[in-house]
C-alpha positions as CSV (number, residue, x, y, z in Angstrom):
1,M,18.0,20.4,-5.8
2,V,20.5,21.2,-8.6
3,K,24.0,20.9,-6.1
4,R,22.5,18.0,-4.3
5,A,22.1,16.2,-7.7
6,Q,25.6,17.1,-8.6
7,D,27.0,15.8,-5.5
8,K,25.5,12.9,-5.2
9,G,26.4,12.0,-9.0
10,L,22.6,11.3,-9.7
11,P,22.5,10.4,-13.3
12,Y,18.7,10.9,-14.0
13,P,16.3,14.0,-14.4
14,Y,14.1,15.0,-11.5
15,V,11.3,17.7,-11.1
16,L,10.8,19.9,-8.5
17,D,7.1,20.4,-8.5
18,E,6.6,23.7,-7.0
19,T,3.4,24.3,-7.7
20,Q,2.2,20.4,-7.1
21,A,0.5,20.2,-10.5
22,I,2.5,17.3,-11.2
23,A,1.6,15.4,-8.0
24,T,-1.7,16.0,-8.4
25,A,-2.2,15.1,-12.0
26,Y,-0.5,11.5,-11.2
27,G,-2.5,11.2,-7.6
28,A,0.4,11.2,-5.5
29,R,-1.2,10.6,-1.8
30,V,2.0,9.5,0.3
31,T,5.7,9.9,0.0
32,P,7.4,8.1,-1.2
33,H,4.8,7.2,-4.0
34,I,6.7,6.1,-7.2
35,F,5.5,6.8,-10.8
36,L,7.8,4.9,-13.2
37,L,7.4,6.1,-16.8
38,D,8.8,4.2,-19.6
39,A,11.0,6.4,-22.7
40,Q,7.9,7.3,-24.5
41,G,6.3,9.0,-21.0
42,T,4.0,6.4,-20.6
43,L,3.2,5.3,-16.8
44,V,4.3,1.6,-16.2
45,Y,4.5,1.3,-12.7
46,R,3.0,3.2,-9.9
47,G,3.0,2.4,-6.2
48,R,5.3,1.5,-3.2
49,V,9.2,1.0,-3.0
50,D,8.8,-2.3,-1.0
51,D,6.3,-4.2,0.6
52,S,7.2,-3.3,4.1
53,L,8.8,-0.3,6.2
54,E,10.8,-3.0,8.1
55,Q,13.8,-4.3,6.4
56,D,13.7,-7.9,8.1
57,K,10.3,-8.0,6.9
58,I,10.4,-7.2,3.0
59,K,9.3,-10.0,0.7
60,T,9.2,-7.9,-2.6
61,H,11.0,-5.1,-3.9
62,D,8.4,-3.9,-6.1
63,F,10.1,-0.9,-7.7
64,A,13.3,-2.5,-8.2
65,A,11.5,-5.2,-10.1
66,A,9.6,-2.7,-12.1
67,L,12.7,-0.6,-13.0
68,D,14.8,-3.9,-13.9
69,A,11.9,-5.0,-16.2
70,L,11.8,-1.6,-18.0
71,V,15.3,-1.5,-18.5
72,S,15.5,-5.0,-19.9
73,G,12.7,-4.2,-22.6
74,K,10.3,-6.7,-20.5
75,P,6.8,-5.9,-19.6
76,V,6.3,-4.8,-15.8
77,Q,4.4,-7.8,-14.3
78,V,3.0,-5.7,-11.3
79,A,2.0,-2.3,-12.9
80,E,0.4,-1.0,-9.8
81,T,0.7,-1.6,-6.1
82,K,-0.5,0.1,-2.7
83,A,1.9,2.9,-1.9
84,F,2.4,3.9,1.8
85,G,3.9,6.3,4.0
86,C,3.3,10.0,5.0
87,S,0.6,11.7,3.6
88,V,1.4,14.4,0.9
89,K,0.4,17.8,2.3
90,Y,-0.9,19.7,-0.6
91,T,-1.2,23.6,-0.3
92,K,-4.5,25.1,-0.1
93,R,-5.8,27.2,-3.3
């Protein structure tokens, strides 16, 4: 992940959740399942990236709208959407 982040020039932190504790704590059910936190660590958006898997059927860019609001200092209008995708496979403990 460190090399990939460097190669891609990713300017943001990421978490490698080897124990799945973070995914469990936030309740991640599918991939991708977005959890957007503000500078204080408060969850301001959770849910899907867009409203469709098919590019030509996308009507709302939910994550982009939440991120735009956050960086503009405005409240996130839609704080939660239904995430969809492949289910997260948790390890058995």
